[in-house]
C-alpha positions as CSV (number, residue, x, y, z in Angstrom):
1,X,0.0,0.0,-0.1
2,X,1.2,3.6,-0.7
3,X,1.4,6.3,1.7
4,X,-1.5,8.2,0.3
5,X,-3.9,5.1,0.9
6,X,-3.4,5.8,4.7
7,X,-4.7,9.4,4.8
8,X,-8.1,8.1,6.5
9,X,-8.5,5.2,9.0
10,X,-8.3,1.7,7.7
11,X,-9.0,-1.3,9.6
12,X,-5.8,-3.3,10.4
13,X,-7.6,-6.2,8.8
14,X,-7.7,-4.4,5.4
15,X,-4.1,-4.5,5.2
16,X,-2.1,-6.0,8.1
17,X,-4.1,-9.1,9.3
18,X,-5.4,-11.9,7.3
19,X,-4.6,-13.0,3.7
20,X,-5.6,-11.5,0.4
21,X,-7.8,-14.6,-0.2
22,X,-9.8,-14.2,2.9
23,X,-10.1,-10.4,2.3
24,X,-11.3,-11.1,-1.0
25,X,-14.2,-13.5,0.2
26,X,-15.4,-10.6,2.7
27,X,-14.9,-7.8,0.2
28,X,-17.9,-5.6,-0.6
29,X,-17.5,-6.6,-4.2
30,X,-17.7,-10.2,-3.6
31,X,-20.8,-9.5,-1.4
32,X,-22.6,-7.6,-4.0
33,X,-21.8,-10.1,-6.7
34,X,-23.4,-13.1,-4.5
35,X,-26.3,-10.7,-4.3
36,X,-26.6,-10.5,-8.1
37,X,-26.1,-14.2,-8.4
38,X,-29.0,-14.8,-6.0
39,X,-31.1,-12.5,-7.9
40,X,-30.5,-14.1,-11.1
41,X,-31.2,-17.6,-9.6
42,X,-34.6,-16.4,-8.2
43,X,-35.3,-14.9,-11.8
44,X,-34.1,-18.2,-13.3
45,X,-36.4,-20.3,-11.4
46,X,-39.2,-17.6,-11.9
47,X,-38.9,-18.0,-15.7
48,X,-39.4,-21.7,-15.5
49,X,-42.9,-20.8,-13.9
50,X,-43.6,-18.3,-16.5
51,X,-43.1,-15.1,-14.4
52,X,-40.1,-13.9,-16.3
53,X,-39.5,-13.8,-20.2
54,X,-36.2,-15.3,-21.7
55,X,-35.3,-11.8,-22.7
56,X,-35.7,-10.5,-19.2
57,X,-33.6,-13.4,-17.8
58,X,-31.0,-13.1,-20.2
59,X,-30.7,-9.3,-19.5
60,X,-30.6,-10.1,-15.7
61,X,-27.8,-12.8,-16.3
62,X,-25.8,-10.5,-18.5
63,X,-25.4,-8.0,-15.5
64,X,-25.2,-10.3,-12.8
65,X,-21.4,-10.9,-13.0
66,X,-18.8,-9.2,-10.8
67,X,-17.5,-7.0,-13.7
68,X,-20.8,-5.1,-13.6
69,X,-20.9,-4.5,-10.0
70,X,-20.6,-0.6,-9.4
71,X,-20.2,0.1,-5.7
72,X,-19.5,3.8,-6.2
73,X,-22.9,4.3,-8.1
74,X,-24.6,2.2,-5.5
75,X,-23.2,4.0,-2.6
76,X,-24.3,7.4,-4.1
77,X,-28.0,5.9,-4.4
78,X,-27.7,4.8,-0.8
79,X,-26.9,8.3,0.5
80,X,-30.3,9.3,-0.8
81,X,-32.6,6.4,0.0
82,X,-30.7,4.9,3.0
83,X,-30.9,1.3,2.1
84,X,-28.1,-0.6,1.0
85,X,-29.7,-3.5,-0.7
86,X,-32.3,-1.5,-2.4
87,X,-29.5,0.8,-3.7
88,X,-28.1,-2.3,-5.4
89,X,-31.3,-3.1,-6.8
90,X,-31.6,0.2,-8.5
91,X,-28.0,0.0,-9.7
92,X,-28.5,-3.5,-11.1
93,X,-32.0,-2.5,-12.6
94,X,-30.6,0.6,-14.4
95,X,-28.0,-1.6,-16.1
96,X,-30.3,-4.3,-17.0
97,X,-32.7,-2.3,-19.0
98,X,-34.8,-5.3,-20.2
99,X,-35.1,-7.3,-17.2
100,X,-34.3,-4.7,-14.5
101,X,-38.2,-4.6,-13.6
102,X,-38.4,-8.1,-12.6
103,X,-35.3,-8.1,-10.4
104,X,-36.2,-9.0,-6.5
105,X,-39.8,-10.0,-7.4
106,X,-41.5,-11.3,-4.5
107,X,-38.3,-11.3,-2.4
108,X,-37.4,-9.5,0.8
109,X,-33.7,-8.1,1.5
110,X,-33.0,-11.1,3.6
111,X,-33.8,-13.6,1.0
112,X,-30.6,-12.0,-0.8
113,X,-28.5,-10.9,2.1
114,X,-28.6,-13.9,4.6
115,X,-28.2,-16.4,1.8
116,X,-25.2,-14.4,0.4
117,X,-23.9,-14.4,4.0
118,X,-24.0,-18.0,4.2
119,X,-22.2,-18.5,0.9
120,X,-19.4,-16.1,2.2
121,X,-19.2,-17.9,5.6
122,X,-19.0,-21.4,3.9
123,X,-16.0,-20.4,1.9
124,X,-14.3,-18.8,4.5
125,X,-14.8,-21.8,7.0
126,X,-13.3,-24.0,4.2
127,X,-10.3,-21.9,4.0
128,X,-9.9,-22.0,8.0
129,X,-10.2,-25.8,7.9
130,X,-7.6,-26.1,5.4
131,X,-5.2,-24.1,7.2
132,X,-5.9,-26.0,10.4
133,X,-5.0,-29.2,8.6
134,X,-1.7,-27.6,7.3
135,X,-0.9,-26.8,11.1
136,X,-1.9,-30.3,12.1
137,X,0.5,-31.7,9.4
138,X,3.3,-29.8,11.1
139,X,2.4,-30.8,14.5
140,X,2.4,-34.4,13.2
141,X,6.0,-34.1,12.1
142,X,7.0,-32.6,15.3
143,X,5.4,-35.4,17.1
144,X,7.3,-38.0,15.4
145,X,10.6,-36.3,15.6
146,X,10.5,-35.7,19.3
147,X,8.4,-38.7,20.5
148,X,11.1,-39.7,22.9
149,X,12.8,-36.3,23.5
150,X,12.3,-36.1,27.3
151,X,11.6,-32.6,28.6
152,X,10.5,-31.1,32.0
153,X,6.7,-31.0,32.5
154,X,5.3,-28.1,34.3
155,X,2.2,-27.3,36.3
156,X,1.2,-23.8,37.8
157,X,4.5,-22.9,35.8
158,X,6.3,-24.8,38.4
159,X,8.5,-28.0,37.7
160,X,6.5,-31.0,37.9
161,X,7.5,-34.4,36.4
162,X,9.0,-35.2,33.0
163,X,7.1,-35.8,29.8
164,X,8.2,-36.0,26.2
165,X,8.1,-33.0,23.7
166,X,6.2,-35.3,21.4
167,X,3.6,-35.7,24.0
168,X,3.3,-31.8,24.6
169,X,3.0,-31.4,20.8
170,X,0.2,-34.1,20.8
171,X,-1.9,-31.9,23.2
172,X,-1.9,-29.2,20.7
173,X,-2.6,-31.6,17.8
174,X,-5.4,-32.9,19.8
175,X,-7.0,-29.6,20.3
176,X,-6.8,-29.0,16.6
177,X,-8.5,-32.2,15.7
178,X,-11.5,-31.6,18.0
179,X,-11.6,-28.1,16.3
180,X,-11.6,-29.9,13.0
181,X,-14.6,-32.0,13.8
182,X,-16.3,-29.2,15.3
183,X,-16.1,-27.0,12.1
184,X,-17.0,-30.0,10.0
185,X,-20.2,-30.4,12.0
186,X,-20.9,-26.7,11.6
187,X,-20.4,-27.0,7.9
188,X,-22.6,-30.0,7.6
189,X,-25.5,-29.1,10.0
190,X,-25.3,-25.5,10.8
191,X,-24.3,-23.5,7.8
192,X,-27.7,-23.7,6.3
193,X,-29.5,-20.6,4.2
194,X,-32.7,-19.0,5.1
195,X,-34.2,-20.1,1.7
196,X,-36.5,-17.9,-0.3
197,X,-39.3,-17.3,2.1
198,X,-40.2,-13.5,2.1
199,X,-40.7,-10.9,4.6
200,X,-41.5,-13.0,7.7
201,X,-40.6,-16.5,6.4
202,X,-43.9,-17.6,5.4
203,X,-43.3,-17.5,1.8
204,X,-46.7,-15.5,1.4
205,X,-45.3,-13.4,-1.6
206,X,-44.2,-16.3,-3.6
207,X,-47.2,-18.3,-3.0
208,X,-49.1,-15.5,-4.3
209,X,-46.9,-15.6,-7.3
210,X,-46.4,-19.2,-7.5
211,X,-49.2,-21.0,-5.9
212,X,-48.6,-24.7,-5.4
213,X,-45.1,-24.4,-7.0
214,X,-43.8,-22.3,-4.2
215,X,-41.8,-25.0,-2.4
216,X,-40.4,-26.3,-5.8
217,X,-39.3,-22.7,-6.7
218,X,-37.4,-22.4,-3.2
219,X,-36.0,-25.7,-3.6
220,X,-34.9,-25.0,-7.3
221,X,-33.2,-21.5,-6.2
222,X,-31.4,-23.3,-3.2
223,X,-30.1,-26.2,-5.3
224,X,-28.4,-24.0,-7.9
225,X,-26.9,-21.9,-4.9
226,X,-25.6,-25.3,-3.7
227,X,-26.9,-24.4,-0.2
228,X,-29.3,-26.3,2.0
229,X,-32.2,-24.2,3.6
230,X,-33.9,-24.2,7.0
231,X,-37.4,-25.6,6.9
232,X,-38.7,-22.7,8.8
233,X,-37.1,-19.2,9.3
234,X,-38.3,-15.6,10.3
235,X,-37.2,-12.9,8.1
236,X,-33.6,-14.0,8.8
237,X,-32.0,-17.3,9.3
238,X,-31.9,-18.1,13.0
239,X,-29.0,-16.0,14.6
240,X,-28.3,-18.8,16.7
241,X,-26.3,-19.9,13.7
242,X,-23.9,-17.0,14.0
243,X,-23.6,-18.0,17.7
244,X,-22.8,-21.5,16.8
245,X,-20.3,-20.6,14.1
246,X,-18.6,-18.2,16.5
247,X,-18.5,-20.8,19.1
248,X,-16.6,-22.9,16.8
249,X,-14.1,-20.1,15.9
250,X,-13.8,-19.3,19.5
251,X,-13.0,-22.9,20.3
252,X,-10.3,-22.6,17.6
253,X,-9.1,-19.4,19.0
254,X,-8.7,-21.1,22.4
255,X,-6.5,-23.9,20.9
256,X,-4.2,-21.4,19.3
257,X,-3.9,-19.2,22.3
258,X,-3.0,-22.1,24.5
259,X,-0.2,-22.9,22.1
260,X,0.9,-19.3,21.8
261,X,0.9,-18.7,25.5
262,X,2.8,-22.1,26.3
263,X,5.5,-21.1,23.6
264,X,5.9,-17.6,25.0
265,X,6.7,-19.1,28.4
266,X,9.1,-21.6,27.0
267,X,10.7,-19.0,24.9
268,X,11.5,-16.8,28.0
269,X,15.1,-17.0,29.2
270,X,14.4,-18.9,32.6
271,X,13.1,-21.6,30.4
272,X,14.8,-21.1,27.1
273,X,13.6,-24.1,25.4
274,X,11.7,-22.8,22.3
275,X,12.5,-19.7,19.9
276,X,10.3,-18.2,17.2
277,X,11.5,-18.2,13.8
278,X,13.5,-14.8,13.2
279,X,14.3,-12.9,10.3
280,X,17.9,-11.7,10.0
281,X,17.3,-7.8,10.3
282,X,14.5,-8.2,12.9
283,X,14.5,-5.8,15.7
284,X,13.3,-6.8,19.0
285,X,13.1,-3.3,20.8
286,X,13.7,0.4,19.8
287,X,15.5,0.9,23.1
288,X,16.9,-2.5,23.8
289,X,19.0,-4.0,20.9
290,X,19.4,-7.2,22.7
291,X,15.8,-8.1,23.0
292,X,14.3,-11.3,21.2
293,X,10.7,-10.9,21.8
294,X,8.0,-13.6,21.0
295,X,6.2,-11.2,18.6
296,X,4.6,-13.9,16.5
297,X,3.0,-15.7,19.5
298,X,2.0,-12.6,21.2
299,X,0.3,-11.6,18.0
300,X,-1.7,-15.1,18.2
301,X,-2.4,-14.5,22.0
302,X,-3.8,-10.9,21.0
303,X,-6.0,-11.8,18.1
304,X,-7.4,-14.9,19.5
305,X,-8.5,-13.0,22.6
306,X,-10.2,-10.5,20.3
307,X,-12.0,-13.3,18.4
308,X,-13.3,-14.8,21.7
309,X,-14.9,-11.6,22.6
310,X,-17.3,-11.7,19.8
311,X,-19.0,-14.7,21.1
312,X,-20.9,-12.6,23.6
313,X,-22.2,-10.3,20.8
314,X,-23.3,-13.4,18.8
315,X,-25.1,-14.6,21.8
316,X,-26.7,-11.2,22.5
317,X,-27.8,-10.9,18.8
318,X,-29.6,-14.3,18.9
319,X,-31.1,-13.8,22.4
320,X,-32.4,-10.2,21.4
321,X,-33.8,-11.0,17.8
322,X,-37.3,-10.1,18.7
323,X,-40.2,-11.9,17.1
324,X,-39.5,-12.0,13.3
325,X,-36.5,-10.1,13.3
326,X,-35.0,-6.7,14.3
327,X,-32.1,-4.7,12.7
328,X,-30.0,-4.3,15.8
329,X,-27.7,-7.1,14.9
330,X,-26.8,-5.6,11.4
331,X,-24.1,-3.2,12.3
332,X,-22.1,-5.5,14.5
333,X,-22.4,-8.5,12.2
334,X,-20.6,-6.6,9.6
335,X,-17.8,-6.2,11.8
336,X,-17.5,-9.6,13.9
337,X,-18.2,-11.9,11.2
338,X,-15.2,-10.9,8.6
339,X,-13.0,-9.9,11.5
340,X,-13.3,-13.3,13.2
341,X,-12.4,-15.0,10.1
342,X,-9.4,-12.6,9.2
343,X,-8.1,-12.8,12.8
344,X,-7.9,-16.5,12.6
345,X,-6.8,-16.6,9.2
346,X,-3.9,-14.5,10.4
347,X,-3.2,-16.6,13.3
348,X,-3.1,-19.9,11.6
349,X,-0.6,-18.4,9.0
350,X,1.7,-17.6,12.0
351,X,1.1,-20.8,13.6
352,X,2.2,-22.5,10.5
353,X,5.3,-20.4,10.2
354,X,6.3,-21.0,13.8
355,X,5.9,-24.8,13.5
356,X,8.0,-24.7,10.4
357,X,11.0,-22.6,11.7
358,X,10.9,-22.8,15.5
359,X,14.1,-23.6,17.1
360,X,14.1,-26.2,19.9
361,X,17.0,-25.9,22.4
362,X,18.2,-29.5,23.3
363,X,20.8,-27.6,25.8
364,X,18.2,-25.8,27.8
365,X,15.8,-28.7,27.8
366,X,18.6,-30.8,29.4
367,X,19.5,-28.0,31.8
368,X,16.0,-27.7,33.1
369,X,15.9,-31.5,33.5
370,X,19.0,-31.5,35.6
371,X,17.9,-28.8,37.7
372,X,14.4,-29.9,38.3
373,X,14.1,-33.5,37.3
374,X,15.4,-35.0,40.3
375,X,12.5,-33.9,42.4
376,X,10.0,-35.7,40.1
377,X,11.8,-38.8,40.7
378,X,11.2,-38.8,44.5
379,X,7.5,-39.9,44.1
380,X,8.4,-43.1,42.2
381,X,11.3,-43.9,44.6
382,X,8.9,-43.5,47.6
383,X,6.2,-45.8,46.0
384,X,8.9,-48.3,45.2
385,X,10.1,-48.5,48.9
386,X,6.6,-48.4,50.1
387,X,5.9,-51.5,48.1
388,X,8.9,-52.9,49.7
389,X,7.2,-52.5,53.3
390,X,8.6,-49.1,54.2
391,X,6.7,-46.5,56.0
392,X,5.3,-44.0,53.3
393,X,4.8,-41.2,55.8
394,X,8.3,-41.5,57.1
395,X,9.8,-41.4,53.5
396,X,7.6,-38.4,52.8
397,X,9.1,-36.4,55.5
398,X,12.5,-37.3,54.9
399,X,12.3,-36.6,51.2
400,X,10.6,-33.2,52.1
401,X,13.5,-32.1,54.3
402,X,16.1,-33.0,51.7
403,X,14.1,-31.3,49.0
404,X,14.0,-28.1,50.8
405,X,17.7,-28.2,51.4
406,X,18.3,-28.9,47.8
407,X,16.1,-26.0,46.8
408,X,18.6,-23.8,49.1
409,X,21.4,-24.9,46.7
410,X,19.6,-24.3,43.5
411,X,18.8,-20.8,44.4
412,X,22.2,-20.1,44.9
413,X,23.0,-21.2,41.3
414,X,24.4,-24.4,42.3
415,X,23.7,-27.8,40.7
416,X,20.8,-29.8,42.1
417,X,22.4,-31.9,45.2
418,X,19.5,-34.2,45.7
419,X,21.4,-37.2,44.6
420,X,24.1,-36.6,47.2
421,X,21.8,-35.6,50.0
422,X,19.8,-38.9,49.7
423,X,22.9,-40.7,49.5
424,X,24.2,-39.0,52.7
425,X,20.7,-39.2,54.7
426,X,21.1,-41.6,57.7
427,X,17.8,-43.0,57.1
428,X,17.8,-43.3,53.3
429,X,21.2,-44.5,53.0
430,X,20.3,-47.7,55.0
431,X,17.7,-48.6,52.3
432,X,20.1,-49.7,49.7
433,X,18.8,-47.5,46.9
434,X,20.0,-48.0,43.3
435,X,20.2,-44.3,42.8
436,X,22.0,-44.5,39.3
437,X,19.2,-46.4,37.9
438,X,16.3,-44.6,39.8
439,X,17.6,-41.1,38.5
440,X,16.8,-42.0,34.7
441,X,14.3,-39.5,33.6
442,X,13.5,-41.3,30.4
443,X,12.2,-44.1,32.4
444,X,9.6,-41.9,34.1
445,X,7.6,-40.6,31.2
446,X,5.0,-43.3,31.6
447,X,3.0,-44.0,28.2
448,X,3.5,-40.6,26.8
449,X,5.5,-42.0,23.7
450,X,2.8,-44.9,23.1
451,X,-0.2,-42.5,23.5
452,X,1.5,-39.9,21.1
453,X,1.5,-42.7,18.4
454,X,-2.1,-43.6,19.0
455,X,-3.0,-40.0,18.5
456,X,-0.8,-40.0,15.4
457,X,-3.0,-42.6,13.9
458,X,-6.0,-40.2,14.1
459,X,-4.0,-37.5,12.8
460,X,-3.1,-39.6,9.8
461,X,-6.7,-40.4,9.1
462,X,-7.4,-36.6,8.8
463,X,-4.5,-35.9,6.8
464,X,-5.5,-38.9,4.3
465,X,-9.0,-37.1,4.0
466,X,-7.6,-33.6,3.2
467,X,-4.5,-35.1,1.4
468,X,-5.2,-32.7,-1.7
469,X,-5.4,-29.7,0.5
470,X,-2.5,-27.1,0.9
471,X,0.1,-28.2,3.2
472,X,1.6,-24.9,4.3
473,X,0.9,-21.2,4.8
474,X,3.1,-18.7,6.0
475,X,2.7,-14.9,7.0
476,X,5.7,-13.1,5.5
477,X,4.8,-9.4,5.6
478,X,3.7,-7.8,8.8
């Protein structure tokens, strides 16, 4: 974009966040092109029932394509009549001199707008789904590579017990698998059109025009649009649909936020296990030239939080849709629907780029294991000794005292002395412990490697289903 294009406010979603593909789907030109397509399909079906002549239909078809959409002219008309759809009808009708008088015959605005919105939402969901699959593919590779890479597990952001890096990646992958199933369900069962049912959903206007052919007319139009319709509707499709769509998008946002927050913590110097991919000339701070901030995962955290906030708006729209409809959902739907998709589109591209280029520090993973891992092995030692008849409560107290002493050493920057302290403890030294064997972290990751591979089978089945879809997406600009 050139400097002059920034003279007025522009939403960051119009140039900074999201792909050109997603922006195009939610563009005003695409929206109005879909309106014209629906008008044409209505006219086409009405022609079959003798309401429109062949010449009128051909004229409507001629001007229904994108190249004839004249947004500037339509907006000028809207300034005068204050109705966006009627302005587009007038613009369309002025172009189609022969058939213009039959455009929108029997229809209400939401016969056009709501069905067009569903067409747009469906396209956007498919793009989101494909990009989730691309991220899942990258996670799958990480799971295989690091299936037996032992690392420290953390609860309450405190050292807990060892796990494997592959198992941690499996947790993120499992979240995305659930999101894929969720979105597939939404596409199959929720993304339905209003249908062509008129002002309050009763099809009264169409019945007057078509009589007993009303249902056949609606079915014909929706079949040509390749969209299933609700059996019943009011003036709009149920606004619960938006809520359910936003629920699925919010779920995806939560999955990515979880990943991004974990990553940010693991990139922080006290952990130092992960690093985001970094461009050669990338600047971390205008004041502190040494900084290497996790800007990619911070952006994911920021945008996903924003998406989740829209769920309440969609819920309010649905619950406040009084009787057959109100218009107080219209303005906010123009905002939250495109911005939710664009924000997640941006996040998925970043997610994919991180997974493809992230750095994993084996040195720091080992360092954290060496510092904190010994504590995690106290529980299995205690269990083994209890099985041999030792007093569990006495063992617990001895290990507690030794652990506190070991923490004092660690806080002074010294190596964890737990091994030595146990061997010198009067009570424990008499128990003939095989400390060298007991202090083997790789033997205390439970069934993590096996479970990761079980999940891998689920991932493989999804990847097979989407095998012809794009495999990677990256965010290479802002």
